[in-house]
MARMAR-55921 format. One record per residue (C-alpha): residue in one letter; z negated, x negated, y. Coordinates in pm, whole numbers, padded with zeros to 5 digits, always signed. Layout:
<recs>
AZXY;...
</recs>
This chain:
<recs>
M+00001+00006+00002;K+00102-00150+00332;I-00053-00054+00660;N+00158-00044+00971;K+00098+00005+01332;T+00162+00381+01316;S-00090+00438+01031;P-00346+00709+01130;R-00597+00549+00893;I-00683+00261+01110;K-00938+00353+01375;P-00790+00376+01736;H-00997+00071+01843;F-00782-00133+01585;N-00468+00084+01608;N-00433+00022+01978;H-00531-00343+01956;A-00230-00597+01944;M-00407-00822+01684;A-00417-00545+01437;E-00081-00372+01521;F+00134-00678+01514;V+00011-00904+01234;S+00330-01039+01092;Q+00382-01126+00730;S+00364-01502+00816;E+00044-01436+00990;K-00100-01247+00686;E+00004-01541+00465;I-00183-01784+00668;L-00490-01561+00709;G-00492-01517+00336;F-00469-01869+00265;I-00759-01959+00497;R-00974-01677+00363;K-00927-01792+00006;K-01012-02141+00086;G-01299-02064+00313;S-01170-02321+00568;C-00880-02562+00553;M-00721-02838+00763;Q-00400-02734+00934;T-00208-02986+00741;E-00293-02782+00419;L-00103-02499+00547;T+00197-02722+00594;H+00215-02785+00229;N+00133-02431+00115;V+00310-02195+00349;A+00693-02183+00379;L+00710-02241+00752;S+00825-02536+00966;Q+00553-02738+01138;Q+00655-02613+01478;S+00642-02243+01362;L+00306-02307+01179;S+00151-02443+01503;R+00278-02158+01710;I+00145-01882+01471;V-00196-02075+01439;N-00229-02066+01813;Q-00132-01696+01820;L-00419-01622+01558;E-00653-01815+01775;T-00560-01616+02087;K-00602-01299+01890;Q-00961-01426+01811;M-00881-01397+01427;I-00932-01763+01354;K-01136-02053+01498;K-01042-02407+01533;G-01297-02676+01451;Q-01308-03047+01474;R-01019-03274+01395;L-01054-03485+01083;L-00834-03734+00907;A-00693-03572+00587;N-00638-03928+00455;R-00628-04286+00572;R-00270-04242+00693;G-00143-04006+00950;Q-00288-03807+01247;P-00624-03608+01245;S-00592-03245+01149;T-00773-02942+01289;I-01009-02741+01060;L-00928-02377+01070;S-01158-02097+00961;L-01161-01717+00998;N-01370-01581+01289;P-01639-01378+01109;K-01705-01157+01411;F-01340-01043+01436;S-01404-00721+01221;Y-01636-00593+00953;A-01590-00359+00648;F-01829-00166+00423;G-01798-00167+00046;V-01900+00124-00172;S-01948+00104-00539;L-01957+00441-00723;M-02073+00355-01061;A-02142+00555-01368;D-02514+00552-01311;S-02579+00432-00960;V-02424+00359-00609;A-02431+00037-00416;V-02322-00036-00053;S-02252-00359+00118;L-02148-00495+00462;M-01889-00784+00482;N-01778-00985+00782;F-01413-01107+00827;S-01475-01440+00668;G-01584-01273+00359;K-01957-01312+00381;L-02185-01018+00255;I-02428-00982+00539;D-02620-00681+00383;F-02646-00501+00057;N-02834-00195-00066;T-02863+00014-00379;P-03016+00348-00278;V-03233+00526-00524;L-03078+00865-00614;E-03189+01169-00792;N-02845+01243-00920;L-02485+01155-00855;T-02369+01479-00701;R-02118+01470-00416;D-02378+01569-00128;T-02643+01331-00264;V-02402+01033-00279;L-02225+01099+00053;A-02568+01144+00226;A-02702+00825+00085;V-02390+00618+00167;S-02401+00759+00538;V-02772+00651+00576;C-02703+00318+00420;I-02408+00253+00674;E-02616+00366+00967;Q-02898+00140+00868;M-02667-00164+00812;L-02509-00109+01156;R-02840-00101+01334;K-02979-00407+01143;A-02665-00613+01210;E-02655-00494+01577;L-02291-00362+01530;C-02124-00048+01641;R-01864+00169+01470;E-01590+00007+01681;D-01653-00318+01497;I-01567-00157+01178;L-01227-00188+01022;G-01296+00056+00750;V-01458+00130+00409;G-01351+00028+00067;V-01473+00241-00229;A-01466+00122-00593;T-01508+00393-00856;S-01504+00414-01224;G-01209+00583-01391;F-00827+00564-01401;R-00601+00656-01103;I-00377+00953-01134;N-00022+00925-00989;K-00103+00622-00782;E-00294+00842-00540;A-00663+00814-00440;V-00742+01058-00732;F-00938+00927-01023;N-01050+01069-01358;P-01408+00902-01387;P-01669+00934-01668;S-01859+01267-01696;S-02156+01135-01497;L-01910+01136-01192;D-01781+01491-01251;D-01829+01573-00868;F-01581+01292-00785;A-01315+01377-01051;L-00960+01482-00969;I-00996+01505-00590;D-00876+01293-00315;L-01156+01027-00259;E-01005+00878+00048;L-00995+01207+00218;L-01354+01299+00101;F-01513+00979+00214;S-01314+00939+00537;E-01398+01291+00657;H-01768+01241+00584;L-01809+00889+00703;H-01558+00909+00998;L-01410+00578+00907;P-01069+00483+00732;V-01118+00460+00361;W-00929+00273+00086;V-01027+00358-00285;E-00970+00151-00597;N-01081+00123-00955;D-01397-00065-00994;G-01243-00317-01235;K-00966-00402-01002;A-01192-00415-00710;A-01411-00672-00904;A-01095-00869-00991;I-01003-00886-00627;A-01352-01023-00547;E-01314-01293-00825;N-00976-01373-00692;M-01092-01423-00343;L-01430-01588-00410;G-01437-01722-00772;I-01192-01840-01025;G-00903-01731-00811;R-00959-02009-00579;T-00828-02258-00846;I-00639-02030-01094;N-00360-01800-00981;N-00296-01605-01306;F-00594-01445-01491;A-00711-01132-01659;Y-01054-01002-01536;F-01263-00810-01783;Y-01492-00567-01620;I-01773-00512-01860;A-02026-00247-01751;T-02099+00106-01874;G-01724+00110-01978;F-01478-00169-02037;G-01170-00210-01779;G-01054-00487-01546;G-00778-00615-01344;I-00492-00855-01355;I-00412-01140-01093;S-00060-01253-01098;E+00060-01545-00874;G-00263-01499-00681;S-00229-01133-00603;I-00364-00806-00771;F-00103-00663-01008;S-00133-00270-00998;G+00144-00160-01232;S+00366+00149-01210;R+00071+00395-01183;G-00199+00182-01026;N-00373+00150-01365;A-00295-00217-01488;G-00601-00368-01643;E-00714-00078-01864;F-00784-00324-02138;S-00996-00098-02344;S-00700+00115-02428;I-00573-00158-02654;L-00834-00054-02902;P-00757+00220-03157;M-00958+00539-03126;T-01164+00453-03431;G-01266+00138-03621;Y-01376-00064-03321;T-01688-00063-03108;T-01603-00089-02732;P-01767-00405-02596;N-01959-00251-02309;L-02322-00257-02175;E-02380+00104-02292;T-02324+00021-02649;L-02573-00283-02596;R-02830-00038-02437;V-02814+00183-02742;I-02861-00104-02985;I-03142-00244-02789;N-03321+00086-02776;S-03273+00126-03153;H-03507-00182-03183;G-03795-00027-02985;E-03700-00070-02620;N-03676+00215-02383;I-03401+00137-02152;G-03284+00438-01941;S-02951+00321-01797;V-02713+00024-01782;S-02847-00049-01430;E-03199-00068-01572;L-03065-00293-01852;I-02924-00538-01599;E-03227-00546-01367;H-03460-00636-01670;Y-03222-00815-01895;D-03391-01036-02140;D-03181-01272-02342;N-03460-01265-02613;W-03429-00899-02682;T-03401-00801-03045;G-03054-00646-03092;I-02843-00872-02871;E-02721-01080-03164;E-02630-00749-03342;W-02432-00630-03047;L-02249-00958-03036;V-02146-00940-03395;T-02060-00563-03361;V-01823-00606-03069;S-01654-00941-03186;A-01370-00776-03361;A-01297-00551-03056;I-01310-00829-02789;S-01119-01056-03005;L-00838-00800-03038;I-00840-00737-02655;C-00839-01111-02577;S-00568-01181-02821;A-00333-00902-02706;T-00399-00978-02339;S-00325-01341-02381;A-00006-01277-02596;I+00139-01013-02352;L+00036-01143-02014;D+00036-01527-02097;T-00247-01577-01819;Q-00415-01914-01758;A-00746-01751-01801;I-00946-01448-01910;V-01264-01403-01716;L-01560-01224-01851;G-01723-01036-01561;G-01825-00699-01431;R-02196-00633-01461;L-02216-00852-01780;P-02516-01104-01730;N-02396-01446-01727;A-02639-01547-02016;L-02480-01280-02234;A-02124-01369-02140;Y-02191-01738-02244;R-02321-01603-02579;L-02022-01378-02631;I-01751-01644-02592;P-01818-01809-02941;H-01755-01474-03093;I-01407-01438-02955;E-01124-01533-03178;F-00754-01559-03073;F-00512-01429-03346;T-00245-01698-03336;K-00022-01836-03615;Q+00082-02204-03649;R+00449-02290-03657;R+00520-02655-03760;S+00139-02710-03738;I+00154-02607-03372;E-00032-02289-03229;R+00092-02100-02936;E-00137-02186-02631;H-00374-01909-02535;A-00575-01817-02222;Q-00899-02007-02171;I-01210-01796-02143;Y-01427-01830-01825;V-01754-01657-01718;A-01703-01492-01380;Q-01816-01695-01083;C-01843-01395-00833;E-02152-01212-00908;P-02375-01009-00891;E-02257-00754-00629;V-01900-00819-00747;T-01776-00449-00716;T-01902-00381-00370;T-01767-00722-00271;G-01423-00635-00390;A-01456-00290-00235;A-01533-00447+00101;H-01233-00667+00076;L-00988-00362+00044;P-00960-00294+00416;F-00902-00649+00502;I-00645-00700+00215;H-00450-00402+00319;C-00448-00470+00689;F-00460-00856+00739;F-00421-01057+00410;D-00125-01113+00193;Y-00277-01014-00133;
</recs>
């Protein structure tokens, strides 16, 4: 989805502002590169952006004039050549909220333009009805604005990440039963009308993959599959450094690789059930994550139980997508992710004593608020970054 200057979804403060209206594709490419690196020398852009040095210098100066980037000190990139200016994004240029609508909870975050989370909150809710969630999100937003001493004119928009698959590439999702109140309706319209801010909605697995791409593995690897392991099992695909959505916006529904019977889906809900069968009393996946104990009886049973399923998903993903990496992420505790890796087998056949190379498995680097982090990136990505 590309946002242009006539889009009614951008607030008037940004819509009438030249820096938001006229961000060229070249400017987006430069902003995106700096964002992913955190900061960079101007000479790095010369080697990574397809622009002449003269054009590059002109655009960098334009972005500084628009207050989107900041120039730092000049340093020598190497022993030879001239000093180069360090470039970084101006964190105060704009802000965005991220909302994670999970199967058993809600989380809200506030992010600045440089990608730093400056506030995070998980409100305690009696239920996940529409009125309860919208009211809680509104309260969180107002509290965060006051705490950060910001006004609504500083906010570019809100990104919402929700469980469930997208329908017809619109902002309509089919979530699990716990989110019945948010099923089959236009979530962008619902949240924007209630919050009085522009809203972009994405599947939670893809939002988490975006966060990992911007802040984690994606800083060194351009092609990877991200497994979002939470109450369910989904994910996202990063191809050549950008999120791959597919024809219907549902690329990354990895659990659909499994047959309907014969395999146990490798998610944290099945872990919760197994742990409780050994005498614990864990009421939700959120509670499991909060109190996770790597010594719980039942963890090894879960690892063995899901090994066939996760091996099949990894093998199929690697064979079909041929990614450099598969990242185990979502709400999966890191300690558990490291224990899961030895249970994963890739089904490859040797030919002439040579096996086809498969993806390497990594534990996610962007955690623990990965879903709201990805959600908060959505307004920036759609408006200012080339991802």
